[in-house]
C-alpha positions as a printed NumPy array, in Angstrom:
array([[-22.718, -12.519,  -8.318],
       [-20.198, -10.003,  -9.635],
       [-22.503,  -8.876, -12.446],
       [-25.418,  -8.381, -10.046],
       [-23.31 ,  -6.322,  -7.645],
       [-21.78 ,  -4.106, -10.325],
       [-25.144,  -3.53 , -12.038],
       [-26.76 ,  -2.46 ,  -8.777],
       [-23.869,  -0.169,  -7.917],
       [-23.879,   1.428, -11.362],
       [-27.552,   2.215, -10.982],
       [-26.95 ,   3.791,  -7.588],
       [-23.921,   5.758,  -8.787],
       [-26.005,   7.099, -11.683],
       [-28.375,   8.756,  -9.194],
       [-25.549,  11.166,  -8.326],
       [-26.027,  10.668,  -4.599],
       [-22.39 ,   9.787,  -3.922],
       [-21.125,  13.044,  -5.405],
       [-22.007,  15.453,  -2.625],
       [-19.582,  16.219,   0.166],
       [-22.323,  15.732,   2.744],
       [-22.976,  12.182,   1.538],
       [-19.291,  11.276,   1.571],
       [-18.77 ,  12.692,   5.05 ],
       [-21.798,  10.844,   6.377],
       [-20.607,   7.511,   4.965],
       [-17.085,   7.973,   6.311],
       [-18.507,   8.741,   9.738],
       [-20.713,   5.64 ,   9.542],
       [-17.682,   3.536,   8.656],
       [-15.722,   4.901,  11.607],
       [-18.596,   4.219,  14.012],
       [-18.947,   0.663,  12.696],
       [-15.236,  -0.063,  13.156],
       [-15.387,   1.143,  16.735],
       [-18.502,  -0.972,  17.347],
       [-16.933,  -4.102,  15.824],
       [-13.54 ,  -3.846,  17.534],
       [-13.977,  -7.024,  19.576],
       [-14.942,  -9.051,  16.499],
       [-12.004,  -7.698,  14.516],
       [ -9.533,  -8.41 ,  17.33 ],
       [-10.806, -11.98 ,  17.636],
       [-10.652, -12.552,  13.879],
       [ -7.047, -11.386,  13.602],
       [ -6.045, -13.507,  16.576],
       [ -7.612, -16.518,  14.866],
       [ -6.04 , -15.888,  11.452],
       [ -2.56 , -14.669,  12.406],
       [ -2.428, -14.85 ,  16.2  ],
       [ -1.892, -11.14 ,  15.963],
       [ -1.353,  -9.5  ,  19.377],
       [ -4.029,  -6.981,  20.299],
       [ -1.383,  -4.244,  20.488],
       [ -0.38 ,  -4.897,  16.864],
       [ -4.024,  -4.993,  15.791],
       [ -4.65 ,  -1.566,  17.282],
       [ -1.357,  -0.188,  15.956],
       [ -1.483,  -1.614,  12.407],
       [ -5.108,  -2.529,  11.661],
       [ -7.573,  -0.508,  13.715],
       [ -5.344,   2.521,  13.215],
       [ -7.21 ,   2.883,   9.93 ],
       [ -9.668,   4.989,  11.949],
       [ -6.994,   7.682,  11.686],
       [ -7.283,   7.515,   7.885],
       [-10.993,   8.267,   8.212],
       [-10.374,  11.219,  10.531],
       [ -7.751,  12.56 ,   8.133],
       [-10.111,  12.265,   5.159],
       [-12.937,  13.966,   7.033],
       [-10.636,  16.831,   7.98 ],
       [ -9.315,  17.411,   4.459],
       [-12.205,  16.355,   2.223],
       [-13.495,  19.878,   1.604],
       [-10.094,  21.011,   0.352],
       [ -9.579,  17.89 ,  -1.762],
       [-12.937,  18.407,  -3.496],
       [-12.484,  22.128,  -4.101],
       [-12.048,  22.872,  -7.826],
       [ -8.802,  24.589,  -8.754],
       [ -8.792,  27.598, -11.06 ],
       [ -6.484,  27.633, -14.081],
       [ -5.508,  30.495, -16.322],
       [ -6.899,  30.616, -19.84 ],
       [ -4.769,  31.931, -22.751],
       [ -5.481,  35.383, -24.112],
       [ -6.564,  33.895, -27.448],
       [ -9.502,  32.166, -25.707],
       [-10.647,  35.101, -23.616],
       [-13.119,  35.884, -22.25 ],
       [-13.287,  32.518, -20.457],
       [-12.811,  30.819, -17.096],
       [-11.149,  27.463, -16.489],
       [-11.157,  25.051, -13.608],
       [-10.038,  21.504, -12.83 ],
       [-12.394,  19.338, -10.806],
       [-11.831,  16.009,  -9.06 ],
       [-14.662,  13.702, -10.094],
       [-15.51 ,  10.183,  -8.856],
       [-14.647,   7.312, -11.184],
       [-17.787,   5.261, -10.539],
       [-17.679,   1.617,  -9.408],
       [-14.326,   0.35 ,  -8.138],
       [-12.983,  -3.039,  -7.066],
       [-10.639,  -3.405,  -4.075],
       [ -8.791,  -6.727,  -3.776],
       [ -7.035,  -6.957,  -0.42 ],
       [ -4.35 ,  -9.316,   0.944],
       [ -4.169, -11.601,   3.961],
       [ -1.248, -10.095,   5.882],
       [ -3.052,  -6.959,   7.092],
       [ -6.484,  -8.132,   6.004],
       [ -8.504,  -5.457,   7.78 ],
       [ -6.343,  -2.375,   7.329],
       [ -5.538,  -3.063,   3.675],
       [ -9.24 ,  -3.484,   2.91 ],
       [-10.519,  -0.458,   4.778],
       [ -7.776,   2.049,   3.94 ],
       [ -8.39 ,   2.034,   0.164],
       [-12.13 ,   1.92 ,   0.872],
       [-11.797,   5.18 ,   2.815],
       [-10.171,   6.766,  -0.236],
       [-12.829,   5.358,  -2.558],
       [-15.683,   6.71 ,  -0.418],
       [-13.965,  10.074,   0.008],
       [-13.648,  10.334,  -3.777],
       [-17.375,   9.639,  -4.223],
       [-17.357,   6.08 ,  -5.586],
       [-19.257,   2.867,  -5.043],
       [-17.008,  -0.072,  -4.162],
       [-16.835,  -3.845,  -4.016],
       [-14.356,  -5.376,  -1.579],
       [-12.797,  -8.776,  -2.233],
       [-10.992,  -9.786,   0.991],
       [ -8.489, -12.625,   1.069],
       [ -9.895, -16.082,   1.697],
       [ -6.533, -17.023,   3.261],
       [ -7.571, -14.962,   6.312],
       [-11.12 , -16.394,   6.573],
       [-12.054, -15.067,  10.01 ],
       [-11.138, -11.512,   9.123],
       [-12.894, -11.851,   5.78 ],
       [-16.067, -12.872,   7.596],
       [-15.716, -10.017,  10.107],
       [-15.272,  -7.526,   7.261],
       [-18.331,  -8.854,   5.48 ],
       [-20.392,  -8.617,   8.685],
       [-19.248,  -5.051,   9.351],
       [-19.842,  -3.781,   5.81 ],
       [-23.17 ,  -5.56 ,   5.282],
       [-24.459,  -4.202,   8.585],
       [-23.41 ,  -0.651,   7.714],
       [-23.976,  -0.045,   3.993],
       [-26.416,  -1.182,   1.303],
       [-24.916,  -3.49 ,  -1.326],
       [-25.587,  -0.992,  -4.076],
       [-23.094,   1.36 ,  -2.402],
       [-20.487,  -0.824,  -0.662],
       [-20.423,  -4.624,  -0.933],
       [-18.146,  -7.471,   0.117],
       [-17.635, -10.488,  -2.147],
       [-16.166, -13.373,  -0.152],
       [-14.669, -16.467,  -1.742],
       [-11.602, -17.925,  -3.379],
       [-10.071, -17.833,  -6.837],
       [-13.411, -18.372,  -8.579],
       [-14.864, -15.268,  -6.921],
       [-11.857, -13.19 ,  -7.943],
       [-12.069, -14.439, -11.523],
       [-15.782, -13.685, -11.707],
       [-15.23 , -10.161, -10.43 ],
       [-12.3  ,  -9.524, -12.764],
       [-14.433, -10.544, -15.736],
       [-16.647,  -7.53 , -14.994],
       [-15.989,  -3.982, -16.114],
       [-14.907,  -1.633, -13.306],
       [-13.819,   1.974, -13.349],
       [-10.73 ,   1.203, -11.276],
       [ -9.136,  -1.853,  -9.675],
       [ -7.026,  -1.472,  -6.549],
       [ -4.995,  -4.611,  -5.849],
       [ -2.655,  -5.332,  -2.95 ],
       [ -0.704,  -8.578,  -3.05 ],
       [  2.049, -10.464,  -4.815],
       [  3.512,  -9.677,  -8.208],
       [  2.357, -12.888,  -9.922],
       [ -1.302, -12.35 ,  -9.073],
       [ -0.847,  -8.661,  -9.789],
       [  0.078,  -9.552, -13.371],
       [ -3.145, -11.557, -13.732],
       [ -5.169,  -8.66 , -12.358],
       [ -3.553,  -6.31 , -14.845],
       [ -4.198,  -8.713, -17.727],
       [ -7.861,  -9.027, -16.78 ],
       [ -8.177,  -5.262, -16.391],
       [ -6.69 ,  -4.748, -19.844],
       [ -9.671,  -6.542, -21.394],
       [-11.878,  -3.667, -20.249],
       [ -9.19 ,  -0.946, -20.405],
       [ -9.638,  -0.566, -16.657],
       [ -6.95 ,   1.452, -14.839],
       [ -5.245,  -0.334, -11.974],
       [ -3.318,   0.434,  -8.837],
       [ -0.946,  -2.375,  -7.908],
       [  0.488,  -2.381,  -4.395],
       [  3.017,  -5.193,  -4.675],
       [  6.245,  -5.705,  -2.778],
       [  9.541,  -7.439,  -3.437],
       [ 12.782,  -7.475,  -1.527],
       [ 13.159,  -4.272,   0.496],
       [ 16.836,  -3.785,   1.412],
       [ 18.157,  -2.395,   4.668],
       [ 21.648,  -0.873,   4.633],
       [ 23.69 ,  -0.393,   7.783],
       [ 26.895,   1.613,   7.522],
       [ 29.804,   1.914,   9.928],
       [ 28.438,   5.321,  10.94 ],
       [ 25.153,   3.885,  12.208],
       [ 24.016,   3.888,  15.816],
       [ 24.284,   0.112,  16.122],
       [ 22.083,  -0.383,  19.183],
       [ 19.253,   1.739,  17.806],
       [ 19.6  ,   0.156,  14.373],
       [ 19.356,  -3.334,  15.864],
       [ 16.186,  -2.533,  17.804],
       [ 14.43 ,  -0.828,  14.906],
       [ 15.368,  -3.533,  12.405],
       [ 14.148,  -6.338,  14.684],
       [ 11.003,  -4.357,  15.468],
       [ 10.288,  -3.915,  11.752],
       [ 10.965,  -7.573,  11.001],
       [  9.102,  -8.89 ,  14.044],
       [  5.788,  -7.118,  13.391],
       [  3.226,  -9.617,  12.083],
       [  5.988, -12.274,  12.128],
       [  7.665, -10.568,   9.189],
       [  4.587, -10.825,   6.956],
       [  4.701,  -7.204,   5.803],
       [  5.299,  -5.937,   2.281],
       [  7.625,  -3.219,   3.582],
       [  9.452,  -5.311,   6.19 ],
       [ 13.243,  -5.282,   5.864],
       [ 13.803,  -8.229,   3.523],
       [ 17.584,  -8.428,   3.743],
       [ 20.434,  -6.546,   5.409],
       [ 23.468,  -5.061,   3.718],
       [ 25.901,  -4.414,   6.564],
       [ 29.292,  -2.78 ,   6.308],
       [ 31.8  ,  -5.449,   7.246],
       [ 33.357,  -3.377,  10.025],
       [ 30.118,  -3.393,  12.067],
       [ 28.648,  -6.745,  11.062],
       [ 29.644,  -8.627,  14.226],
       [ 28.4  ,  -6.013,  16.728],
       [ 25.176,  -5.539,  14.765],
       [ 24.429,  -9.266,  14.757],
       [ 25.083,  -9.414,  18.48 ],
       [ 22.852,  -6.41 ,  19.138],
       [ 20.046,  -7.86 ,  16.996],
       [ 20.174, -11.162,  18.852],
       [ 19.869,  -9.26 ,  22.109],
       [ 16.955,  -7.232,  20.735],
       [ 15.109, -10.453,  19.828],
       [ 15.437, -11.673,  23.423],
       [ 14.512,  -8.264,  24.856],
       [ 11.351,  -8.074,  22.74 ],
       [ 10.102, -11.658,  22.73 ],
       [ 11.999, -13.524,  25.456],
       [ 14.266, -16.551,  25.244],
       [ 11.414, -18.711,  23.929],
       [  9.542, -16.781,  21.22 ],
       [  7.021, -19.609,  20.905],
       [  5.664, -18.636,  24.317],
       [  5.592, -14.908,  23.702],
       [  2.123, -13.316,  23.561],
       [  3.624, -10.617,  21.33 ],
       [  4.835, -12.828,  18.477],
       [  2.51 , -13.835,  15.636],
       [  2.18 , -16.936,  13.477],
       [  2.459, -17.788,   9.793],
       [ -0.826, -17.47 ,   7.923],
       [ -1.048, -20.949,   6.35 ],
       [  0.62 , -24.349,   6.069],
       [  1.707, -23.582,   2.5  ],
       [  3.49 , -20.408,   3.511],
       [  4.987, -22.18 ,   6.526],
       [  6.518, -24.882,   4.309],
       [  7.793, -22.297,   1.831],
       [  9.547, -20.347,   4.586],
       [ 11.096, -23.455,   6.112],
       [ 12.706, -24.227,   2.756],
       [ 14.396, -20.823,   2.829],
       [ 16.122, -21.429,   6.17 ],
       [ 19.396, -22.671,   4.755],
       [ 22.953, -21.553,   5.344],
       [ 24.717, -20.21 ,   8.416],
       [ 21.884, -19.607,  10.908],
       [ 23.113, -17.038,  13.404],
       [ 19.966, -16.903,  15.534],
       [ 16.626, -18.675,  15.587],
       [ 15.892, -21.435,  13.123],
       [ 13.273, -23.231,  15.21 ],
       [  9.888, -24.073,  13.678],
       [  6.709, -25.875,  14.736],
       [  4.391, -26.962,  11.928],
       [  1.443, -27.67 ,  14.24 ],
       [  1.559, -24.08 ,  15.511],
       [  2.753, -22.57 ,  12.203],
       [  5.476, -20.986,  14.328],
       [  8.823, -19.908,  12.915],
       [ 11.357, -18.255,  15.174],
       [ 12.765, -14.892,  14.189],
       [ 15.798, -16.14 ,  12.288],
       [ 19.013, -14.399,  11.252],
       [ 21.023, -16.009,   8.451],
       [ 24.551, -15.121,   7.382],
       [ 23.773, -15.457,   3.677],
       [ 25.279, -15.08 ,   0.235],
       [ 23.675, -13.349,  -2.751],
       [ 23.183, -16.774,  -4.383],
       [ 21.249, -18.291,  -1.457],
       [ 17.631, -19.34 ,  -2.025],
       [ 16.495, -16.825,   0.592],
       [ 17.825, -14.036,  -1.658],
       [ 15.887, -15.105,  -4.762],
       [ 12.33 , -14.226,  -3.698],
       [ 10.437, -11.966,  -1.334],
       [ 10.623, -13.669,   2.053],
       [  7.41 , -12.42 ,   3.668],
       [  8.227, -14.057,   6.973],
       [ 10.466, -13.806,  10.049],
       [ 13.706, -14.692,   8.256],
       [ 16.367, -12.044,   7.781],
       [ 19.429, -12.772,   5.607],
       [ 22.505, -10.683,   6.369],
       [ 25.056,  -9.799,   3.693],
       [ 28.175,  -7.696,   4.122],
       [ 29.883,  -5.078,   1.984],
       [ 33.098,  -3.062,   2.175],
       [ 32.179,   0.322,   0.684],
       [ 28.836,   2.111,   0.368],
       [ 29.342,   2.129,  -3.394],
       [ 29.144,  -1.681,  -3.313],
       [ 25.876,  -1.671,  -1.355],
       [ 24.292,   0.878,  -3.675],
       [ 25.369,  -1.114,  -6.732],
       [ 23.925,  -4.301,  -5.195],
       [ 20.535,  -2.647,  -4.696],
       [ 20.539,  -1.041,  -8.133],
       [ 21.15 ,  -4.301,  -9.999],
       [ 17.923,  -5.73 ,  -8.583],
       [ 14.255,  -4.795,  -9.146],
       [ 13.28 ,  -1.431,  -7.684],
       [ 12.101,  -2.035,  -4.096],
       [  8.913,  -0.917,  -2.412],
       [ 10.946,   0.384,   0.535],
       [ 14.607,   1.082,   1.194],
       [ 16.053,   1.533,   4.675],
       [ 19.421,   2.999,   5.533],
       [ 20.951,   3.335,   8.97 ],
       [ 23.675,   5.945,   9.103],
       [ 24.322,   9.189,  10.969],
       [ 26.522,  10.441,   8.142],
       [ 24.721,  13.163,   6.173],
       [ 26.882,  12.629,   3.083],
       [ 26.036,   8.917,   3.064],
       [ 22.355,   9.725,   3.388],
       [ 22.596,  12.093,   0.438],
       [ 24.316,   9.444,  -1.674],
       [ 21.655,   6.827,  -0.944],
       [ 18.912,   9.362,  -1.685],
       [ 20.417,  10.429,  -5.006],
       [ 21.823,   7.12 ,  -6.254],
       [ 18.958,   4.681,  -5.592],
       [ 15.297,   4.287,  -6.51 ],
       [ 12.528,   2.984,  -4.246],
       [  8.869,   3.555,  -3.442],
       [  9.854,   4.99 ,  -0.06 ],
       [ 13.109,   5.654,   1.762],
       [ 13.697,   5.768,   5.508],
       [ 16.851,   6.808,   7.302],
       [ 17.391,   5.268,  10.743],
       [ 13.889,   3.774,  10.816],
       [ 11.83 ,   0.902,   9.43 ],
       [  8.147,   0.483,   8.531],
       [  6.937,   3.784,  10.005],
       [  6.591,   5.594,   6.689],
       [  3.271,   3.812,   6.18 ],
       [  1.823,   5.626,   9.194],
       [  2.405,   9.129,   7.768],
       [ -0.92 ,  10.169,   6.171],
       [  0.656,  12.866,   3.991],
       [  3.028,  10.333,   2.395],
       [  1.828,   8.851,  -0.901],
       [  2.392,   5.104,  -0.519],
       [  3.281,   2.77 ,  -3.369],
       [  5.979,   1.102,  -5.37 ],
       [  7.995,   1.77 ,  -8.48 ],
       [  8.674,  -0.635, -11.308],
       [  8.184,  -4.24 , -10.217],
       [  7.163,  -3.198,  -6.688],
       [  3.943,  -1.569,  -7.887],
       [  2.236,   1.306,  -9.635],
       [ -0.03 ,   4.038,  -8.365],
       [ -0.273,   5.584,  -4.925],
       [ -2.462,   5.259,  -1.832],
       [ -3.23 ,   7.097,   1.431],
       [ -4.46 ,  10.596,   2.14 ],
       [ -4.692,  12.972,  -0.8  ],
       [ -2.886,  10.452,  -3.018],
       [ -5.573,   7.858,  -2.31 ],
       [ -8.317,  10.393,  -3.04 ],
       [ -6.605,  11.195,  -6.346],
       [ -6.268,   7.492,  -7.204],
       [-10.031,   7.027,  -7.043],
       [-10.786,  10.295,  -8.859],
       [-10.253,  11.645, -12.318],
       [ -9.452,  15.252, -13.103],
       [-12.03 ,  16.955, -15.279],
       [-11.143,  20.113, -17.178],
       [-14.021,  22.59 , -17.383],
       [-13.967,  25.65 , -19.673],
       [-16.723,  28.274, -19.437],
       [-17.184,  30.983, -22.046],
       [-19.805,  33.738, -22.154],
       [-21.782,  34.587, -25.288],
       [-21.443,  38.342, -25.134],
       [-18.215,  38.4  , -27.178],
       [-17.685,  36.153, -30.193],
       [-14.694,  37.324, -32.171],
       [-14.817,  36.396, -35.863],
       [-11.046,  35.815, -36.047],
       [-11.264,  32.049, -35.536],
       [-14.018,  31.433, -38.055],
       [-13.504,  30.838, -41.772],
       [-12.872,  32.359, -44.153],
       [ -9.266,  32.899, -43.01 ],
       [ -8.262,  35.411, -45.643],
       [ -6.202,  38.278, -44.173],
       [ -6.383,  36.765, -40.652],
       [ -3.101,  34.83 , -40.457],
       [ -0.858,  37.813, -39.744],
       [ -3.051,  38.867, -36.83 ],
       [ -3.074,  35.333, -35.422],
       [  0.711,  35.19 , -35.595],
       [  0.946,  38.385, -33.594],
       [ -1.415,  37.037, -30.942],
       [  0.58 ,  33.816, -30.621],
       [  3.928,  35.538, -30.076]])
C-alpha cells in the first residue's frame, strides 16, 4: 500500500501543480471547510477514544483551524523569495533564496491529541507545497477513522492520503523513500523512525517529550501557580507531551502549594473526579496499568483508579528523585513533588537530566527568571504559566536533545517542509576574462579584488 501511495503522489507532485500559491491556498481552505463540516464526527471520536470533554476538543484539537487561518494570512510572505547580495567579484549578477517544496512527506501522529497533531503538520506540509501521507495512531481508532473519512472525502489520494493500521502499516511506510518524515511520539519509537529514515537518507523531524520540570520558588504567587499547574496537568488527563511532569518546589512554600493544588483539583473537577464531565480517561489498558505501577510513595492527593473505566484520579505524590515515577515520562495524571532549598539546587537537578521539551518556572522575582533563562536548556520556557506556549503561532515548537529535533508551527512548520534553494542569475553582456585560464599575470589583480 505504501509503495502505491508514494508512487501516485510522486507522479502528481511532478506535475508542478502543488507549487503555486493559488493551489496551496485553495487546499488549505478546503481543509478548513472540511474540519468545520466534520466537527460532530471529530467530537464523537475523541469522546470515544479519550472521553475528551467537548471544551477541550475545541480548545486543543479543533483549534487547529487557527493554524490554517494563520498560514493563509502569511503564505504570500513565506513564499516570497529573498534577495541576497552578490560579491563584487561575481558582478554583474543577482541572487535570491527561494523556499521550495520537498516533495512527498510522511506524517506519523500520536494518540494523545490524535486530530490536532495530525492536522497541524499537514497544514504546514500543504502550505509548503508538498504531497503528504498521514499515518494516524491506531491506539485512538475512532479518531483515526474520522481523520481518514475527512481526508478521503476532501482530497485525492495522489495529493493527501491516510494510511490506517498498526505496526505493520508503519513499517511498510517507513520502508519507502520519503522527502521528509515528521514524527510525533515517544523516544523509543522515534529512534526506530530515525533508523528507518537513515536507510534512505531522509530528513526527520522528531517531536518527542520527556520529563518537563516545573519549578516553584518562594517568590511565586502560590494560588495562581497552583491553579495553572493543576490546569496544565489536568488537560487530557495529563496525557500531554508538555504537561508538567514533576514539581521542584522550594521547601519554604511546599506545604501551602500542596494545599492550594488540592483545593484547585476540587474546584476544577469536584470531590469525585470520576463523575466530572470535564475529566478525561486513559487511552488504553496498557497505559492504565503502567500508570498504576507508578503510584507509589507518599500520596498526598488522589490515588484512586478504576480499571473498567480506565480512570485515574489526579494524583499528587511527595516523591524522591529515586522513585519509579521519576525514572520515565509519566504521560498521565500523576504529579510527583520534590523540594529544594536554593534555586541553584533546582537548576542543577534539571541540568543533570536530559534536556526537556518544556520548562516551567513560577516566580515573580525577575532575577530568578533571568537565572533560569540563562542557566537551563529546554525546547520552550514559560514563566508563571503552563502548556500555553503551544497556542502561540509565532513560536517555533520542538525539543532539544533527547526531547526532539526540528521545529513545527507557523513559519517554522513551513520551513520544516521546505528547502532553501539558492538561485544565481548572471547576464551574458559582460564576461570578464580574469577568471579564465591562462592565469599568467592575473594573480596580483585577483589579490587586490579579494582584499
